Every structure is written in C-alpha cells, then in structure tokens.
Backbone as JSON Lines, residues from 0, in Angstrom:
{"i":0,"aa":"X","n":[-67.43,47.06,-2.63],"ca":[-67.15,46.39,-2.14],"c":[-67.78,45.23,-1.75]}
{"i":1,"aa":"X","n":[-67.65,43.72,-1.57],"ca":[-68.18,42.91,-0.9],"c":[-68.39,43.18,0.2]}
{"i":2,"aa":"X","n":[-69.71,42.41,0.72],"ca":[-69.82,42.23,2.11],"c":[-69.61,40.94,2.71]}
{"i":3,"aa":"X","n":[-68.45,41.25,3.92],"ca":[-68.48,40.15,4.98],"c":[-68.59,39.96,5.75]}
{"i":4,"aa":"X","n":[-68.91,38.1,5.6],"ca":[-69.64,38.25,6.51],"c":[-68.53,37.43,8.05]}
{"i":5,"aa":"X","n":[-68.86,36.57,9.6],"ca":[-68.49,37.59,10.22],"c":[-67.84,35.43,9.93]}
{"i":6,"aa":"X","n":[-68.63,34.58,9.52],"ca":[-67.87,33.2,8.62],"c":[-66.5,33.75,8.29]}
{"i":7,"aa":"X","n":[-66.02,34.66,7.08],"ca":[-64.84,34.83,6.48],"c":[-64.2,35.44,6.93]}
{"i":8,"aa":"X","n":[-64.27,36.12,8.17],"ca":[-63.7,36.84,8.68],"c":[-63.17,35.75,10.01]}
{"i":9,"aa":"X","n":[-63.76,34.42,10.17],"ca":[-63.76,34.21,11.28],"c":[-61.83,33.14,9.98]}
{"i":10,"aa":"X","n":[-62.94,32.86,8.51],"ca":[-61.59,31.65,8.4],"c":[-60.12,32.69,7.94]}
{"i":11,"aa":"X","n":[-60.31,34.08,7.95],"ca":[-59.55,34.8,7.68],"c":[-58.35,34.89,8.6]}
{"i":12,"aa":"X","n":[-58.91,34.75,10.09],"ca":[-57.99,34.63,10.47],"c":[-57.07,34.03,11.29]}
{"i":13,"aa":"X","n":[-58.57,32.31,10.76],"ca":[-57.3,31.43,10.55],"c":[-56.82,30.88,9.55]}
{"i":14,"aa":"X","n":[-57.0,31.4,9.02],"ca":[-56.29,31.04,7.3],"c":[-54.82,31.65,7.61]}
{"i":15,"aa":"X","n":[-54.22,32.3,7.61],"ca":[-53.16,32.93,7.58],"c":[-52.79,32.42,8.5]}
{"i":16,"aa":"X","n":[-53.02,32.69,9.49],"ca":[-51.9,31.72,10.45],"c":[-51.6,30.31,10.17]}
{"i":17,"aa":"X","n":[-52.4,29.68,9.31],"ca":[-52.1,28.14,8.6],"c":[-51.37,28.0,8.51]}
{"i":18,"aa":"X","n":[-51.1,29.09,7.05],"ca":[-50.87,29.33,6.03],"c":[-49.31,29.7,6.06]}
{"i":19,"aa":"X","n":[-49.05,31.14,7.18],"ca":[-48.36,30.85,7.96],"c":[-46.92,29.78,8.19]}
{"i":20,"aa":"X","n":[-47.75,28.92,9.07],"ca":[-47.19,27.78,9.99],"c":[-47.16,26.75,8.29]}
{"i":21,"aa":"X","n":[-48.05,26.89,7.62],"ca":[-47.84,25.72,6.86],"c":[-46.39,25.94,5.8]}
{"i":22,"aa":"X","n":[-46.16,27.29,5.09],"ca":[-45.53,27.65,4.59],"c":[-43.65,28.15,5.78]}
{"i":23,"aa":"X","n":[-43.57,27.84,6.6],"ca":[-43.27,28.23,7.77],"c":[-42.04,26.4,7.87]}
{"i":24,"aa":"X","n":[-43.61,25.62,8.22],"ca":[-43.31,24.36,8.16],"c":[-42.4,23.23,6.88]}
{"i":25,"aa":"X","n":[-42.95,24.42,5.88],"ca":[-42.12,23.59,4.55],"c":[-40.53,24.09,4.85]}
{"i":26,"aa":"X","n":[-40.95,25.5,4.52],"ca":[-39.45,25.88,5.12],"c":[-37.96,25.21,5.86]}
{"i":27,"aa":"X","n":[-38.95,24.81,6.93],"ca":[-38.0,24.46,7.67],"c":[-37.26,22.39,7.13]}
{"i":28,"aa":"X","n":[-38.91,22.17,7.25],"ca":[-38.71,21.28,6.63],"c":[-37.42,21.48,5.31]}
{"i":29,"aa":"X","n":[-37.68,21.69,4.43],"ca":[-36.35,21.62,3.35],"c":[-34.92,22.21,3.63]}
{"i":30,"aa":"X","n":[-34.54,22.75,4.85],"ca":[-33.88,23.42,5.63],"c":[-32.98,21.69,5.62]}
{"i":31,"aa":"X","n":[-33.37,21.35,6.64],"ca":[-32.67,20.1,7.14],"c":[-32.3,18.76,6.18]}
{"i":32,"aa":"X","n":[-33.21,18.46,5.36],"ca":[-32.82,18.25,3.82],"c":[-31.74,18.43,3.18]}
{"i":33,"aa":"X","n":[-31.53,20.0,3.1],"ca":[-30.6,20.45,2.18],"c":[-29.39,20.65,3.05]}
{"i":34,"aa":"X","n":[-29.53,20.65,4.42],"ca":[-28.39,20.85,5.41],"c":[-27.48,19.24,5.77]}
{"i":35,"aa":"X","n":[-28.52,18.34,5.71],"ca":[-28.46,16.73,5.25],"c":[-27.84,16.33,3.99]}
{"i":36,"aa":"X","n":[-27.83,16.68,2.88],"ca":[-27.75,16.72,1.37],"c":[-25.98,17.0,1.68]}
{"i":37,"aa":"X","n":[-25.74,18.68,2.06],"ca":[-24.8,19.2,1.88],"c":[-23.93,18.49,2.43]}
{"i":38,"aa":"X","n":[-24.28,17.59,3.68],"ca":[-23.66,17.38,5.32],"c":[-23.35,15.77,4.24]}
{"i":39,"aa":"X","n":[-24.14,15.09,3.19],"ca":[-23.44,13.63,2.68],"c":[-22.24,14.2,1.42]}
{"i":40,"aa":"X","n":[-22.63,15.66,0.44],"ca":[-21.68,16.02,-0.1],"c":[-19.86,16.16,0.73]}
{"i":41,"aa":"X","n":[-20.43,16.37,1.67],"ca":[-19.24,16.9,2.34],"c":[-18.78,15.67,2.93]}
{"i":42,"aa":"X","n":[-19.22,14.12,3.44],"ca":[-18.65,12.79,4.0],"c":[-18.17,12.84,2.62]}
{"i":43,"aa":"X","n":[-19.09,12.88,1.54],"ca":[-18.83,12.13,0.33],"c":[-17.27,12.28,-0.39]}
{"i":44,"aa":"X","n":[-16.77,13.66,-0.53],"ca":[-15.83,14.49,-1.23],"c":[-14.82,13.8,0.2]}
{"i":45,"aa":"X","n":[-14.51,13.75,1.47],"ca":[-13.47,13.26,2.45],"c":[-13.31,11.97,1.57]}
{"i":46,"aa":"X","n":[-14.32,11.55,1.81],"ca":[-14.07,9.72,1.2],"c":[-13.19,9.91,0.6]}
{"i":47,"aa":"X","n":[-13.23,11.34,-0.89],"ca":[-12.92,10.89,-2.0],"c":[-11.38,10.92,-1.37]}
{"i":48,"aa":"X","n":[-10.91,12.21,-1.05],"ca":[-9.94,13.18,-0.92],"c":[-9.14,11.65,0.04]}
{"i":49,"aa":"X","n":[-9.85,10.72,0.99],"ca":[-9.47,9.72,1.94],"c":[-8.92,8.57,0.38]}
{"i":50,"aa":"X","n":[-9.51,8.25,-0.24],"ca":[-9.26,7.4,-0.69],"c":[-7.97,7.59,-1.61]}
{"i":51,"aa":"X","n":[-8.01,8.97,-2.25],"ca":[-6.89,8.99,-3.03],"c":[-6.1,9.12,-1.99]}
{"i":52,"aa":"X","n":[-6.14,10.13,-0.94],"ca":[-4.62,9.51,0.27],"c":[-4.43,8.21,0.06]}
{"i":53,"aa":"X","n":[-4.93,7.33,0.48],"ca":[-5.35,6.09,0.51],"c":[-4.21,5.02,-0.96]}
{"i":54,"aa":"X","n":[-4.78,5.72,-1.9],"ca":[-4.83,5.14,-3.44],"c":[-3.57,6.08,-3.56]}
{"i":55,"aa":"X","n":[-2.73,7.1,-2.74],"ca":[-1.4,7.4,-2.72],"c":[-0.26,6.97,-1.94]}
{"i":56,"aa":"X","n":[-0.99,5.91,-0.76],"ca":[0.04,5.55,-0.13],"c":[0.13,4.07,-0.7]}
{"i":57,"aa":"X","n":[-0.65,3.31,-1.12],"ca":[-0.5,2.08,-1.93],"c":[0.73,2.6,-2.95]}
{"i":58,"aa":"X","n":[0.8,3.41,-3.44],"ca":[0.84,3.46,-5.05],"c":[2.73,3.53,-4.39]}
{"i":59,"aa":"X","n":[2.35,4.68,-3.55],"ca":[4.09,4.6,-2.77],"c":[4.71,3.14,-1.87]}
{"i":60,"aa":"X","n":[3.94,2.69,-1.75],"ca":[4.37,1.5,-0.72],"c":[4.82,0.34,-2.07]}
{"i":61,"aa":"X","n":[3.96,-0.08,-3.55],"ca":[4.24,-0.59,-4.23],"c":[5.76,-0.37,-5.13]}
{"i":62,"aa":"X","n":[5.7,1.0,-4.55],"ca":[7.0,1.95,-5.43],"c":[8.71,1.53,-5.02]}
{"i":63,"aa":"X","n":[8.09,1.18,-3.41],"ca":[8.97,1.34,-2.44],"c":[9.49,-0.49,-2.86]}
{"i":64,"aa":"X","n":[8.86,-0.83,-2.72],"ca":[8.74,-2.2,-2.46],"c":[8.89,-2.58,-4.5]}
{"i":65,"aa":"X","n":[9.17,-2.2,-4.8],"ca":[9.89,-2.12,-6.45],"c":[11.45,-2.46,-6.45]}
{"i":66,"aa":"X","n":[10.84,-0.75,-5.39],"ca":[12.94,-0.86,-5.55],"c":[13.52,-1.82,-5.13]}
{"i":67,"aa":"X","n":[13.09,-2.07,-3.46],"ca":[13.73,-3.41,-2.61],"c":[13.42,-5.09,-3.42]}
{"i":68,"aa":"X","n":[12.77,-4.6,-4.37],"ca":[12.59,-5.91,-4.36],"c":[13.9,-6.13,-5.77]}
{"i":69,"aa":"X","n":[14.28,-4.94,-6.4],"ca":[14.71,-4.46,-7.48],"c":[16.57,-4.83,-6.72]}
{"i":70,"aa":"X","n":[16.72,-3.63,-5.71],"ca":[18.09,-3.98,-4.96],"c":[18.04,-5.2,-4.5]}
{"i":71,"aa":"X","n":[17.2,-6.17,-3.9],"ca":[17.85,-7.64,-3.79],"c":[17.82,-8.46,-4.59]}
{"i":72,"aa":"X","n":[17.71,-8.35,-5.46],"ca":[17.84,-8.84,-7.06],"c":[19.66,-8.98,-7.03]}
{"i":73,"aa":"X","n":[19.87,-7.71,-7.2],"ca":[21.52,-7.33,-7.33],"c":[22.31,-8.02,-6.51]}
{"i":74,"aa":"X","n":[21.87,-7.99,-5.18],"ca":[22.26,-8.74,-4.21],"c":[22.73,-10.41,-4.5]}
{"i":75,"aa":"X","n":[21.59,-10.42,-5.25],"ca":[21.64,-11.89,-5.15],"c":[22.18,-12.75,-6.39]}
{"i":76,"aa":"X","n":[22.07,-11.23,-7.09],"ca":[23.3,-11.78,-8.45],"c":[24.78,-11.98,-8.19]}
{"i":77,"aa":"X","n":[24.93,-11.14,-7.05],"ca":[26.53,-11.02,-6.66],"c":[26.68,-12.01,-5.4]}
{"i":78,"aa":"X","n":[25.49,-12.46,-4.96],"ca":[26.6,-13.69,-4.22],"c":[26.04,-14.88,-5.23]}
{"i":79,"aa":"X","n":[25.8,-15.06,-6.22],"ca":[25.4,-16.39,-6.98],"c":[26.93,-15.87,-7.52]}
{"i":80,"aa":"X","n":[27.74,-15.42,-7.78],"ca":[28.59,-14.42,-8.5],"c":[29.9,-14.94,-7.54]}
{"i":81,"aa":"X","n":[29.97,-15.18,-6.18],"ca":[30.56,-15.2,-5.03],"c":[30.75,-16.73,-4.96]}
{"i":82,"aa":"X","n":[29.66,-17.5,-4.75],"ca":[29.31,-18.86,-4.73],"c":[29.82,-19.52,-5.63]}
{"i":83,"aa":"X","n":[29.8,-19.45,-7.43],"ca":[30.54,-19.85,-8.53],"c":[31.86,-19.8,-7.93]}
{"i":84,"aa":"X","n":[32.79,-18.23,-7.79],"ca":[33.86,-17.62,-7.61],"c":[34.44,-19.51,-6.69]}
{"i":85,"aa":"X","n":[33.65,-19.8,-5.27],"ca":[34.19,-20.44,-4.47],"c":[33.74,-21.55,-4.94]}
{"i":86,"aa":"X","n":[33.04,-22.27,-6.06],"ca":[33.12,-23.64,-6.2],"c":[34.32,-23.55,-6.86]}
{"i":87,"aa":"X","n":[34.33,-22.78,-7.91],"ca":[35.81,-22.92,-8.67],"c":[36.97,-23.2,-7.71]}
{"i":88,"aa":"X","n":[36.65,-22.05,-6.96],"ca":[38.08,-22.76,-5.72],"c":[38.32,-23.87,-5.44]}
{"i":89,"aa":"X","n":[37.37,-24.22,-4.43],"ca":[37.27,-25.07,-4.34],"c":[37.44,-26.1,-5.38]}
{"i":90,"aa":"X","n":[37.3,-26.56,-6.54],"ca":[37.35,-27.21,-7.22],"c":[38.75,-27.25,-7.24]}
{"i":91,"aa":"X","n":[39.43,-26.37,-7.65],"ca":[40.61,-26.61,-7.85],"c":[42.09,-26.59,-7.1]}
{"i":92,"aa":"X","n":[40.99,-26.49,-5.39],"ca":[41.76,-27.18,-4.39],"c":[41.73,-28.43,-4.76]}
{"i":93,"aa":"X","n":[40.92,-29.17,-4.73],"ca":[40.96,-30.41,-4.56],"c":[41.68,-30.87,-6.06]}
{"i":94,"aa":"X","n":[41.44,-30.54,-6.99],"ca":[42.61,-31.28,-8.14],"c":[43.84,-31.14,-7.38]}
{"i":95,"aa":"X","n":[44.06,-30.14,-7.2],"ca":[45.92,-30.03,-6.45],"c":[45.68,-31.03,-5.25]}
{"i":96,"aa":"X","n":[45.27,-31.21,-4.95],"ca":[45.17,-32.06,-3.94],"c":[45.42,-33.22,-4.57]}
{"i":97,"aa":"X","n":[44.24,-34.29,-5.47],"ca":[44.65,-34.93,-6.27],"c":[45.36,-35.65,-6.74]}
{"i":98,"aa":"X","n":[46.01,-34.23,-7.48],"ca":[47.54,-34.49,-8.04],"c":[48.45,-34.94,-7.36]}
{"i":99,"aa":"X","n":[48.73,-33.5,-5.56],"ca":[49.87,-33.94,-5.09],"c":[49.3,-35.8,-4.57]}
{"i":100,"aa":"X","n":[48.49,-36.0,-4.3],"ca":[48.15,-37.71,-4.16],"c":[47.9,-38.56,-4.65]}
{"i":101,"aa":"X","n":[48.17,-38.87,-6.41],"ca":[48.67,-39.37,-7.4],"c":[50.37,-39.07,-7.14]}
{"i":102,"aa":"X","n":[50.88,-38.21,-7.03],"ca":[52.33,-37.77,-7.06],"c":[53.4,-38.92,-5.94]}
{"i":103,"aa":"X","n":[52.6,-38.47,-5.14],"ca":[52.99,-39.49,-3.46],"c":[52.55,-40.77,-4.18]}
{"i":104,"aa":"X","n":[51.65,-41.0,-4.88],"ca":[51.26,-42.6,-4.48],"c":[52.49,-43.31,-5.5]}
{"i":105,"aa":"X","n":[52.56,-42.27,-6.62],"ca":[53.39,-42.94,-7.94],"c":[54.93,-43.24,-7.22]}
{"i":106,"aa":"X","n":[55.15,-42.08,-6.17],"ca":[56.65,-42.26,-6.23],"c":[56.62,-41.73,-4.94]}
{"i":107,"aa":"X","n":[56.51,-43.1,-4.1],"ca":[55.98,-43.26,-2.72],"c":[57.45,-43.13,-1.44]}
{"i":108,"aa":"X","n":[59.03,-43.37,-2.41],"ca":[59.65,-42.72,-1.61],"c":[60.12,-41.54,-1.13]}
{"i":109,"aa":"X","n":[59.41,-40.44,-2.33],"ca":[59.97,-39.56,-2.34],"c":[58.9,-38.38,-0.67]}
{"i":110,"aa":"X","n":[57.79,-39.55,-0.34],"ca":[57.5,-39.1,0.89],"c":[57.33,-38.91,1.59]}
{"i":111,"aa":"X","n":[58.89,-40.5,1.87],"ca":[59.22,-40.33,2.95],"c":[60.9,-40.0,3.68]}
{"i":112,"aa":"X","n":[61.6,-39.45,2.13],"ca":[62.14,-38.59,2.12],"c":[61.66,-37.69,2.76]}
{"i":113,"aa":"X","n":[60.81,-36.86,2.08],"ca":[60.63,-36.25,3.47],"c":[59.65,-35.33,4.29]}
{"i":114,"aa":"X","n":[59.65,-36.66,4.38],"ca":[58.96,-36.79,6.07],"c":[60.3,-37.24,7.06]}
{"i":115,"aa":"X","n":[61.02,-38.08,6.43],"ca":[62.39,-38.23,7.14],"c":[62.92,-36.78,8.07]}
{"i":116,"aa":"X","n":[62.99,-36.17,6.78],"ca":[63.97,-35.01,6.83],"c":[63.13,-34.02,7.6]}
{"i":117,"aa":"X","n":[62.44,-34.04,7.72],"ca":[61.42,-32.78,8.96],"c":[61.92,-33.44,10.7]}
C-alpha cells in the first residue's frame, strides 16, 4: 500500500465533502428544472383543456345561432305570405270600391233613391 502524506489526507478530507456538496447541488439544481418542466407541462395541459372547452363553447354557440337563423327565416316566410295576402285583400277592396263608385257615377239617380229611403 502506498504511503499517504499529510497532503493526501487533507485533500481527501476536503475532497469528499466538496464532491458530495457538488453532487447534492447538481441534484437540487436538476429538481427545480424538472419541477418547472412538470409545471409547464401541467399548465400546457390545462390550456389545451381550456382551449378545447372554449372551442366546444364556440361550436355550441354557432349551432344555437344557426338554429335561431333557421327559425327566423321560417318566421320571415310566414310574415311575407301574410303581407302578400293582405296586399291581395286590399287590392280586392279597392277594386270593389272603385266598381261601386263607377256604378254610382253611371247611375246618379240610384244613389239619391237609396239615400232618400234611409
């Protein structure tokens, strides 16, 4: 066995704790970075979930709006038919009124007879 000098003994005394401290420092330094990456991964997963739920919310809202547009189009068609019917009815009333006025103008005596009877 080789002889150890006091210098070797001092070196061993200081080298072991220094290496142990260095190893511990590396381990501790690696742990926060792993924890940080784990935290970042968790945040990314949460963001993906939130984006997914936000996307689902937007899709549901779009479906609701499509349904409302379809309903409103149906109501517009019904109202348009009612307007057309009212126009036809109004046209018939004016034509009837016009015929009556023309008839009264053609036979002025009938109007006097009717008004004198009442």
